[in-house]
N, C-alpha and C positions, 0 to 999 in steps of 0.2 A: 414669309417672315418666321424666323426661328426664335423661340423663347427659351432662354436658359433658366431652367428651374434649379433653385438652390436646395440642396438636400438638407432637410432639417435634422440637426443632431439630436440623438436621444438624450433625455435628461439623465445626468449623472447621479448616481446614488451618493448620498452624503457619506462622509468619513465614518460616522457612527454605524450606518447600515452596512457599509462594506466590511468593516472590521468585525461586526457581530455576526455576519453571515459567512465569513471565510471559514470559520470553524464552528462546530456545534459543541457547546458545553452542556453539562447536566449529567446525563448517564455516563458512567466511566467507560462503557462499551461503545460509545458513539465514535465512529471512525473520523480521523482528521480529513479535511478537505482543503483545496486551494493549492496555490503554486508550491509552497514549501513542502507540502506532503508529497506532491508529484515528484519534485526534485529529489526528495529523500528516497522515494521508491526507485527512481532511476539509478541513484548512486548505489543503493543496496543491491540492485540487480546486477550492476556492473562488477561490484566487489565479489559477488557470489561465484563469478567465473574462476577467480583465482583465490579461493577461500582458504587454502591451507596456509597461505602467508599470514592469515590473521588468527585462525582458531583451530585448524586441522579437523574441523567437524563440519557436517553438512549444515547449511544455513537456509532457512525458509524466509519468505518475504514478509510473513506476518509475525506477530508477537513483539514483545518489548525490546528484544535484542536488536541493537543497531550498530553501525560502524562506530567503534570506539577509538579515540585518539590514544597515542602511545602513553601520554602522561597518565590517563585514567587506567590503562592496562597495567602500568607499573605499580599503581596502588593496589589493584586487584591481585596482582602477583604477590605483593607483600602480604596481603591478607591470607592468600593461599599458603604461603610459606609458614606463617604463624600457626595456621590451623593444622598443618601436617606435622609440625615439629621436626624431629630428626628423621622421620620416615621419608623415603624417596618419593612416594605418592601419598595422596590423601586417602585414608581408609574410609570405608563406609561408616564405621562407628564415629570417627572423628568429624566426618561431615555432618552427621546427625547432631553431635554435640555443638558444632559451630552454629547450625541453623537454630537450635533450640536455646542454647545458653547465650550466645553472642547476639543473635538476631531476634530472639524472642518469638520465633515461629511456633505456633501451637500445633498445627497439623502439617507435618513434613510430607507425608505421602510416600508412595513406594519408591525406593531407590534400587535400581537394577544391578549396578556394578559394585564389586567389592573394593575396587581402588579407582581413583579418579586422577587423570592427568590434569594439568592446569587448564588446558583448553576445554576439557569436559566439565571441569568445575565452574569455569567462567560461564559456559553456555547454560548449564543447569541453574546457576545462581541468578543470572539476569533474566531468565525466563520464569523464575519462581516469583510471582508478583508480590506475595506477602513477605518475601525475604529480601527483595531488591529495592522496592520503592520506599521513599521516606514517608509518604502519606498512605496510611492504611485505607484501602478502598472498601468502605462499607457498602455492600450491595443494596440496591433499592428494595429488594424483597424482604430485607431484614427490618424494615420500618414497621413498628407496631401501629396498626391503623385502627385499633379498637378503642382509642381514647376520644373524649370530647374534643371538638376542633379547637377550643381555646388552649389546649395542652401542647400546642405546637408553635414553633417559630415558622414564619411564612416568608418566603422570598418575595419582596415587594418593590414596586416601582412608583416614583413620584413624577407627575406630569408626563406620563408615558409617551404621549404623542410627540414630544419635542425631540429633535435630533441634535440640538446644541444648547446654547445658553437660554436663559429664561426671558430674555429681553427681545431678541430679534431673529431667532432661528426658525427653521421650517418645522411645520407640523406634518406628520405623515402617518399613514396606516402601516407602512413598513416597519415603523418603530415598534408597533405592537407585535408584529410577526417575529422581530428579532429577539425581544425579551422573552416572549412566551416559548420560543424554541430553545432558549437558553436557560429554562427552568424557573422563570418568574411566575408566581401564582397569585399575586395581588397587583392589579393594574389600576390606573386612574384615568378617568375620562372627564374633561371639563366641557360641558355641553351648553351651547348658547343658541339663541334664535338664528335661524337661517336668514339669508338676505331677503328683504321685502321685495316682492315681484313688481310692485307698482312704482317703486322709486329706486331703480338700480343704481343711480348715481350717489345715493346716500348710504348704501351698504355694500361692501365688497362681496364678491362671489367667492365660492369655495376655492381655496388655493391662493387667494390674494391676501395681502397684509391688512391687518386690522389697525384702525387708528386709536389713539389714546382718548379716553374720556377725560373731561376736566377733573373728575374725581380721582383719577389715578395719580395725579401729581399736584403740587401747588398750582394755584389757579393760573398764574401767568404762563408758567411753563406748559401747563396742560393745554391752554388755549392756543399757544403758538404751535405746539406739535399737532393739535387737531387741525389747524389751518393748513399746515404743510401736508399732512397725510390725506386730508379730504381732497386737496387738489390732485395729489398723485392717484388716489383711488378713482376720482372722476375721469382722469385721463385713461386709466385702464379700462373703465367701463365703456367709454365712448368708442373703443375699438371693436367691441363685440356685443351684440344684443344679449339680453338675459334669456333664460329658458322660457320665462313667462311670456316674453314678447314674441317669441317664435313658435309658441305652442299653437296648434290648430284649434279653431273654435268648434264647439258642438253644432251640429246642423240645426237650422231653424225649422221648427215644425210647420211654420206657415208655408214653406216652400213645398211641402209634401202634398200629394194629391188626395190624401186621406182626410176625411172630415172628422173632427173630434169635438166632443162636447166640452164646455169650459172646465168641468171638473177633471175629465181625463187629460185635457191639455195641461192643466196645472200640475197634475201628478207627473206627467212625462217631463215637463220642464224641470221640476224638482229633481227627478232622477238624473236628468242630463247634467244639472249643476253639480249634484253629488259625485257623479262619475268624473266630471271634469276636475273637481276639487281633489278627488283621490288620485287621479292620474298626474296632476301637475301641482300638487301641494308643495309648499316650501318645507324642506327638511332641515332639521337642526344641524349645526356645525360644531366642530371641536377646535378650540384654540385657547391660548392663555390670555384671558381678558385683560384689557388695559395695557397691552404691549404691542410691539411691532411684529409679533410672530404671525406666521401665515395660518390659514384655516384648512381643515380637511373635513369632508363630510362625515356625519355621524354614521350613516349607513355603510360607508366605505370602511370605517373603523370596525364596525360590528362584523362585517364580512371577513376582514382580516383576522379577527379573533376567532371566528368560527373555523377558518381554514387552518389555524396554527395551534389552537389551545390544546388539543388532545391528539396531536399527531403521534407522539411517542410517550405520552404522559397522561395517565388516567386520573391523576389527582385533581381535585376541584380547583377552580379559580374564583377569586373574589374580585368583583369590579366595584371600585369606589367611584361613585358618580358625584361630581360637583355640578349642580344644576343651576344655571342662570337663565335658562329658557323659560318663557311664559307657559301658562297652563296648556294652551292649545298645542304648543310645540312639545310639551312633555307627553301629551297623549300620542303625538306622532312618534316620539321616542319609544314608547311602549309598543306601538304597532311594529316599528322597525325591528326591535329586539326579538319580538315573537316571530316575525317573518324570517329573520336571518338565523336565529339560533334554534328555533323549533323546540324539540324535546331536550336539548342541552340546557335550556333556561329553566331554573327551578322557580316556577311561578305559583306553586302551592305547597303547603307543608307536606312532609312525608306522613304516610298513614300512621306510622309507629312513633312519630316524634312530634309532640305538641311544642311549638316554639315558646309557649308560656311556661312550660314545665322543665324542659331540658334542652341542651344543645345536641345536635346530631353527632354521631361518631364519624370519624374520617372515612371509614369503610362504607358508610351509607351514602356518600356523596360523589362516588366515582363518576367522572365524565359529566359533571354538573357545573353550571355557571351560577354563582350566588351574587345577588345585587346588594351593595351597601349604599344606602341613599340617606341624605340628610333632610330632616324635617324642620322647617322654620315656622313658628306660630305667627299669626297675624299681629299679636302684641309685640313680639320681638321685631317684626318688620317695621312697625311704626316707630319703635324706640330707636332703631338704627337710622332711620331717615331723620328723626329729630336730632340725633347725635351729630349727623353730618351737617345739618343746618347750624348747630350751635358752634361748630368749629370753622364756619365760613365756607363750607363746600355744599352749596345748595343742590347740586346735581348728583350728589352721592346716591348710588342705587344699590339697595340690598337685593339679595337673591329672593325670588318670589317663593311663596309656599309650594310645597310639593302636592301635586294632584293625587287623588285617591288611587287611580289606576297605577301610577308609578310607585306610590308608597306601599301598595299591596305586594310588590315584588321584594321588599326588604323583609324577608321571612326570618332568617337565622342570623342576619348581620344588619341590624337596624341602628343607624347613627343617632347618637344622643349628644346634645350640647353639653360640654363640660364647663361648669361654672366655677367651682372651687372644690376643696377636698371633701366637702359634704356630699358632692356628687358620687364619690366613690362608694357610698352606701347603697347605690342602686343595685337591685338584685334581679332585674329582668334578664333572663338567659341570653337573649338575642342582642343586647345593646353593645355598641362600640363607641368608645371615646376616641376622638382625634385631637392630639395636642402637638403644637410646634415643639421643636427640639429644645428651645429655651424655656418654654413653659414647663416641659417635662423635667428638665434639669433643676429648675427652681423647686419643683414639688419633691423630687427625689432627694435633693440635698438638704431638705428640711427634716431634721431628726424627729420632729413631732408629727410628721405626716407620712414618712416613708413606709411605716408599718402598714398603714391603710392602703397605700399604693400597691405593695407586694401582695397583701391579702386580696385586693380586687383582681389583680392580674393573674392570680392562680385560677380564678373561676371565669373571668370575663375578658372580652377583647379590649385591647388598646392599640391604637395606630399612631406612630410618630412620623412627622414629616419635616423636611428641612425648613429652616428659617427663611423668611422672605428676602433677606439681604443677600442670599447666595445666588445672585443673578448670573454668575458664571457656571452655574449648575454643579458647584462643588458639593461634597457630601459631608454629613456629620459622622461622628464615630458611632456606628450602630451597636457596638458592644455595651455601651452605657445603658441604653434602654433594655437590651436583651437581659442584662444581669439583674434588672428589676422587673422582669417578667413580661415586658411588652412583646406581643406576638408579631406585630408588623412594623418594621422600620422602613419607610418609603425612601428609596435611593434614586439618585439621578444616574441611570445606567449608562448614559452617554459620556460620563466623565470618568476617565480612568485614574482614580486617585486612591489614597490610602483607605478611605472609607469603603470603596468598592472592592479593594483587595480583601478586606475583612469579610465583606458580604460574600464574595466568591468563595472564601475559605470555609465559611459556615455551611454553605449549601453545596459544596463540591461533592460530586458523586451521588447526589440525591435528586429527587424530582420536585424540589422546592418546598417540601414540608419536613421539618426536623423536630423530633420529639424533644421537649424541654427536659432539663435535668430533673430528677425526682423531686427535689425540694421546691421547685417552682411550678409543680403541677397541682391539679385540683385534688388529687388523692394523697397529697403529702401528709405525713404524720404530724406536722406542725399545724394543728387545727385551730389553736387560739392565737390571738394577736400578740401575746407576750412571747411566743416562740416563732413568730413568722420570719424573724430576721436570722434564724438559725439555719441558713443555707450551708450545706456541707462545704467547708473550706479546709485546704490542707497546705502544708509547707513543701515547697519545691526546691530540689537541687537539679539544675540542668547544666550539662556541659556539652558543647558542640565544637567539634574540631573540623575545620574546613580543610580538605586535603587537596582537591583538584577540581577543575572545571573543563568543559569542552564545548566547542561550537557556540561560543557566546556571540550574540548578534552584534554586527559591527555598525558604527555610525554610518549615515547615508553617504557622506563624502568618501569614506574609505571603501565602501562597497563598489563604487564606480571604478576605483583604481585596482580592484582585486581581480583575480582570475575567475574563470567559470562563466564567461560570457556576460558579466555584469549582473548576475543574479545573486551575488553576495554569498557564494559558497565555494568551497575548495579545501585543500589540505594545508596550504601554506598559512602560517600564523601571521597576525598583524602585530609587528613589533612595537608600534606606537601605542597600542592599547595597554593601559595600566590598570587592570581591574582589581578592586578590593571588594570584599564581601562584608556587608554590615548585617548583623543579626540583631533583631529587636524582639524582645519578649513583651507581648501585649497583655497586661493584667490590669485589674481594677485599681485605680487610684495610686499610681506611682508617685512618689514624693517629687521627683524631677523627671522630665521626659527622657533625659540622657541616662537615668539611673539603670534602665534595663535595655541599653544598647551597647553592643560590642562590635568591633570590626577587626578584620585581618590586616596585615601589612599589604601594600600593593604588590601584585605579581606582574607577569608579563604575558602578552599575546592573548588571543581569544581562546587559547587552550591552556589556562594558567595552572601552575603546579606550585603548591605551597610547601612541598617537601613531605617526607615520610613522618616526621615528628614535629609539626608546627605547634605553637602555643594554642591551647584550647580557649574557647570563649565561654566563660563561666557565669552562671546566674545561680548563686548559692543562697540558701536559706531565705527564699522568697515566700513570704507568708500570705495567708488568706487567698489561696489560689483555688478557683473553681475550674477544673480541668476542661470541662465541656465549653467554657466561656472564655478561655484564654487562647492566645494565638502566638505563633512564632513566624516572623517575617524574615526572609532572606532577600537582601537587596544587593545586587551586583552593580557597582558604580565604577565609572571610568575616571580615575584621578587625573588623567591628562586632559580631560574635557574642559572647555571653557564655559560650558553650560552649567548652571547651578545644579548641583547634585550629580549630573552626568549619569542618570540611571540607565543601565544597559538591559537588565532583566531582573525579574523578581519571582518570588514564590511566597505563599502564605499558607500555613498549615495549622489547623486547630490542634491544640496541645494534646488532647486525648487520641488524636489520629496520628501523631508523630511517633514513628516506630523506632525501636532501639537498634543499636549496632551500626554497621557500615551500610550507608544508604545512598541511593541516587535521588537527588532532588530535581524534579522536572521544573524548568523555569518558564515564565511567561514573558511575552513582549510587553514593554511598558505602555505602549499606546493602545494595543489591541486587547490586552488582557487575555490573550490566547496563547497556546503552546508555541514555542519558537524553536523546538528541537535542540535546546541547550540544556545542559545538566551540571549540577555540582555533585561531587562525591564527598560525603561527610561522614563523621562518626558521631552518633548521638548516645549520650548517657543521661538517663532521666530517672529520678527517684522522687516519689511523693510520700510524705509522712503525715500522719495524723497530728 
């Protein structure tokens, strides 16, 4: 008899995990990976065979110079002609003038030739990083690491374990690997009791969906959903026994030939029980409580953090623990963290830094994991239970108090409950307040309280997280809290929206820690409350001229009809694509959202050309601008698309990193937030006045 065995298909990675691991963000030197990068390498290698047709100079396979479309080369040739003037070739001196005066390059470096042909000029220019790229790449080594840790903005994640929405998506350890490898340095773990071993039908195992508690929703809806999910969970459990049911039992001493006195027998039995408990104890799980999201083991999450936290990034990470687990499970959490992280875990104060006296400097915490954990008093626990009963939810459950072993790990990042603005007077160096985005906005927009908020955030930590109604994992505007000194704005990394564009721009080219502007730091000259609002603001004149673009990513339906074997690349343009570029200036409190948005006329094909002298997009006399906390977005939209917005590609650059002159803007894919080998060629004119 022949049995046909069906091959089990491997579990597919979620869209979030796939797009976050295709490329690596963070360090500007990180090489691109994935299919597009390989295809680009193949194209470049093929073009190098007949290179004189393009540049008349030797081409290597590395460096920023890539195959340029004729429309972009036409604009570069126009710049060359303007720079050389009436001379036949561009002289050494005129090239230096172009690089310094037009492009704002401070360090030109040695130039070997006395005169430059166009091809030589083009090659030198596009390989000169500070002269060619629109975004100034600040090297990681330039970060001042001598400041107290509250003097930095920190790239942060909300509900890091989720791969999709807040309601029903999967939880996974891979989500931690993805964000950590892309520069995130503050992650969140929601920890709950693991499945009870004696009643497997009542509690789903790791990886299964959790059911709603009746306190999560109005009573009728909650009870209905509980009934549905409990039936589904029990069916899942009936298919496979739990680990506790299949665990082998400890041998019975009575079956041994050795005679033991009662005392010795009792001791051995106790050791056997302890050993069995340690080998088969229930471990906590991670999930979004009160939703249909799946679970993942706490140990699996800790292991993923250990593997990815410090691969190419020595700066510390802060782990924000939301603990719903009982005391026994909390003690298991501590054991797991110490086992998995070892010396990486900061489990005692530094010898030279008393947490009651000062915060550590960033340089003192290299390759360390800091724990931020919340403490709830027994009094508050009782009050919350009573509040639940008073509104007709008798089964509402507050989080239990934190046990001593876990609380002792919150050394330099200790969570404190925020009551009202009087809490801002707290002066314990290690405390951290966590506020929802709406609570923070209410506080910040109150003119009688904002000065206290700014004064607090210069010295001490504040973390802002998305409002609960964002079940689709959408993100708030992180710049609003940043401008008021909040160090950590927790973002839903799995959602590629405007909020994440701004977050990516803030931490681009860094390792996840960015020094605050001087007026928002603890050593600011504005020492009294009357001067705390005097953050340096200036008036901006910004003029951007969009000249051309190349290799814009095509919609999915057009890729299939295009040449290149269905991979979406080639040299023929797509005549149906009608791209326009919308430029948005993101500053504090615009009177109208459209006030700081300008757009070009629609152009044609995926290699658009707006002409040599198109109208500029002007943002003039913009007041109260903090350059380090303002951003410029470039959104390439397809005006022929039936989809709302028709976003094709985008870029977002912090204003102080936006370089002057003729520049190449590297574009990102709208779904992956990763480079898509597309560029815009623009001219940037920027003046800041006191």
